[in-house]
N, C-alpha and C positions, 0 to 999 in steps of 0.2 A: 366820677373820679374819687379815688380814695382821699379822704381828708387827712392831711399831714398833721402829726403831733408836733412837728417842728415849727418854730417861729421863723418866717422868712424875713431876713434882715436887710435893711437898706445898705447901700455901699458905705455910708458914713458911720454905721453903728459900731461902737467900740466893744470889743470882746473883753469884758472885765467882770468875770464871775467872782463873787465874794465867797470864797471857799474857806473851810477851816484848815488851811494849809499855808505854807510860806510862798508858794508859787502861784501867780495868776497871769494869764495872758494879758499883754499890755496893749494889744490892738493890732488891727490890720485893715486893709482897704481893698475893695474890689478893683481889679485892673480892667483896662479897656479890652485887652485880648479875651479875658474871660467873659466880659459883657458881650463881646461880639459872638462868642460861642453860645451865648444864651445861658450861661451858668449863673445860678443864684445861690446866695449864702443862707444856710439854715443852721439853727442852733437849738439844742434841747438839753435840759438839765433834769436829772432824776436823783432821788436819794437812794443810794445803794452802798453796800459794803461799809456801812457805818459812816458814810461821808456823802458828799455831793459829786455826781459824775456829769460832766458836760461833754457833749459831742457837737462839734462844729464842723460843717462840711459844705462843699460846693457841689451842686447838682443841677441837671438840666430841668428838673421839674419836681413837683410835690410828691408824685408817686415814687420816683427813684429815691428821693431823700427819705421818705417815710420807710420804705423797704430796707434801705441800707442802714438807717438809724436804728430801726427795730432789731436788725440782725446784730449790730454792734452792741447794743444794750443787752441782748440775749447772751452774748458771750460773757459779759461781766456778771450778769445774773447767775450764770452757771458756776462761775468761780466762787461767787458768794455762797451758793448752795453747797458746794463741795468743801469750802475752806473756812466757813464761818465758825468762830469759837463761841458764838452766842446761841446758835441753833443746835439743840441736842441731837437732832437727826442728821447733821452734816457728816460728811466722811471724816473730817478732822476730829469731830467729837467722838466718833466711833473708834478712831485710832487711839485717842487719849484714854478712852475707857478700857480698851481690850488688848492693846499691843503688848502689854507686859505678860499677859496670860497665854497669848498664842500669836502665831503669824497672822497678820491682818492683810487681806488682799486690798490693793489700792488701784485707783484709776490711772489712766495714762497721764492725765493732767496733774494729778497729785505726784506721780513719779517724776514728771518733768520739773516741777517746782522743787521737790526734795533733792534731786540730783544737783540742781544749781545751788541750792542752799548749802549742801555739804561741800561742794566745790569751794565756795567762798569761806566756809568754816575752815577748811584746810589752808587756803591762801592767807587768811587773816589770823591763823593760829588761835582760833576760838573766839576772836572778837565778835564774829557773827555766829550765832548758834540758835537754831529754832527750838531747842529744848529749854530755852530761857523762861518759858511760861510759869513754872512754879515760883521763880523769883519775882516776876511781874505781879503775880497774884499776891505774893507776900507784901510788896510795897504798896499795892493798891489797898490792901486791907489796912496797912499802917496809916494810909491817908484817912481812912474812915475812923480808926480808933484814936488817931493822934499820938501814937506811940511809935518811936523809931525802933525797929527790930535790933536786938543786940547781936553781937558777933556770933554767939553760940547758935542763935536761931538761924542766922544767915548761913552759917556753916552747915547746919543740918539740912537746909533746903538745897544748898549747893551740891549735896551728895546725890541729888536727883537730876542734876543738870550736866550735860556733856554729850555732844553729838557723837563721840566715839562709842558711846553706850547704846547706839541705835544700829540695828542690823537692817540695812536696806538691800533687799535682794532684787536687783534690777531685772534679772532674767525671769524670775517667777512673779515679779510685781507684788512683793509683800514687804511688810515692815514689822519689826519686832523690837520692843524695848528690853534692854538687858538689865535694867535696874527698876525697882518699884517706884511709884509716885512720879514717874517721868510724864511730861506732857509737852506737846509741840505748840508753838505759836507762830503763825505765818503772817503776822501783822507787818513785818519788815520786808515782805517779798510778794505777797499775793496781789496787791493793788497794781504794782508794776506789770506783773504777768498778765493780769486781766486787761490792762490797757494795750499790751502787745496784741492780745487775741482780738480785741475790738478793732484795732488798727488794721490787722490782717484781714478781718472780715470786711471792712470798708473797701479795701483794695479788691477783694474778691467780688464785691458787688459793683465794681466799676467806678468807685470814687477815687479820684487821683489827688484831691486836695482836701485835707481834713486835719483836725486837731482833737485828740482824745485826752481829757483831763479827769483822772480818777483821784480826787482829793489831793491835787497837787502833784501827782505823778503824771507827767505830760509826755505823750508820744505824738510825733508829727508824721503826717502822711503827705508826702510831696512838700512843696513850698507854697507860701501864701501868694495870692494873685498880686502881681506887680512888685514883688519883693523877693530877694534871694534867700530871705530867712524870716522865721517867725520871731516876733518880739515878745519876750517873756519877762515880766517884772518880778523881781525878788523883793518881797516886803521886808521892811526893817524889823528884825526880831527884838530890838532893844527899845526903840521908841514906840512900837506898837501903834503906828499910824498907817494910813493908807498911802503914804509917800513911797515912791519906788526908788530906792537908793541906787539900784543897778538895773539896767534893762539889758537882758541877754539876747543875743541874736542867734537863734537856733536854726541852721539851714536844714537839718535832718536829725533823725534819732530821737533821743529822749532826755528829759531833765527831771530831777526830783530833789526835794529838800527835806531834811529832817531837822527838827529843832524843838526846843522846850518852851517856847514863848506862849503856847496855847495849851499844851498837854503836860501836866505836871501834878504832883501832889504837894500839899503844903502841910507841914507839921511844926507846930509851935513857932509859926511865923517864918519858917525856912522852906524854900521851894526845893523839891527833889524832882529831877527829870524823870519822864516816863520811860526813857531809854536806860536799861540796866546792863551793866557790864557782866556778861555771863561767866567771866573768869573770876571775878571778885565778889559778885553778888551786890555790888553797890551801884546806885544810880550815877551816871556820868556827871561831871562837874565842869563848869566854865566853858561849855561849848554851846553858844547861842544857836548856831545853825551850821549845817553843812549842805552845800549844793553840789550835785554831781551831774555832769553831762556824760552820756554814754550812748552806745549805738542802739540800745533797746531799753524798754521800760523795766524789765525784770532786773537788768544790771544796774540801772540808775537807782532803783528802789533799794535793792539789797546793799549797794555800796554807800548810799546816804546814811543808812543805819550803821554799817560797818565802820565807816570813817568817823562817825560821831563817837564811837567807842574807842577807836584807835587814836584819835587826835592827829594833829598835823604832822608831828614828828614821825609817827609810824605810818600814817596814812599816805603821805606824799610819795614815799618809795613804792608803796603798793600800786598807787595810781599810775606811776611811771612805767610799771611792768605790764599794764593792761592797755591793749590797743583801743584807741578812740575814747579814752576816759580822761576827763579833766575834773578838778574839784576845787571848790572855794570854801574855806573855813572862816567862820566868824567867831572868834574866841573872846570870851568875856574876861575883863580884868578890872582892877580897881581904877585904872586910868582910862577906862573906856574900852570899847571893842577893838580888837585887832583883826584885820583881814589878811589871811594867808592863802595864796593861790598856787596851784600847780603851774608848771612852766607854760603850758599852752592855753590856760584859761582865758587870758586877755583877748584872744581872738574872738571870743563870743561877746565881748563888750564893744566891738567896733562895728 
């Protein structure tokens, strides 16, 4: 028998992976019906896409769990291979090097991600923009030098940012940059997309109950045994403790959180968010976290970043226009954090 790389877990084991993200599963239990069918719970965590990826699933035995789990992780590994901005041989790196000089052919998966990215760029009027990479590089460098970039420097970099200066040819599957020094960053969308592909692969392998967690971008397959919804804890971004101030009940779909409590640069004692507004070139301010519930991982991922940039005043109307999307903002202020929710968000707290 093939040895499973999964840990087979007891019915009382709590699913609580300590990931570098704001969302962690709060726990679930094996039900009697599943036990009667002989299903067992398996879990595996790997380091991928610059974060930790956890796949938890219920299967009839070790062989099926290992096969399905391997297939799910392979999907995520493929997206990492295509869309990593650290790997000079990735498809994304090739695009960033060559797309100003010529039309660059792109894969079906890259095309899928970019089509979604540009759709949300239009919907958000530029609050989400994958061409933000030069600005992120600028602020990352500022964190290393300890010098805040001046307005003139930011303006010069902004000249290389703007999704409208990208020619995406859907029919011929090519991309072209219309301005020099442009670069794409898929950090706000690729993890959610990979979680969707992993979840789809689990279903294809015959797994009806599972949870895929790619660095806090969570996609549910089915519902947990004995419960109508998965319980997902949202960590407190202000107190930075393991206390779960909110436990969300996710019956299906996906959930993702963006926040600055772990990822930021500090210059002269002031923290600057890793999320940069592509319209102004400035890091966002006063937004501790944004949690988005959506029908799929790519949507919750892209919207958690988009809503962080837009803020509650602009973000709530956008969420109201999108089917199956709810959002919770945690806004920092001198008097403490303020929680602002979309109209339907409370249903996930019951």
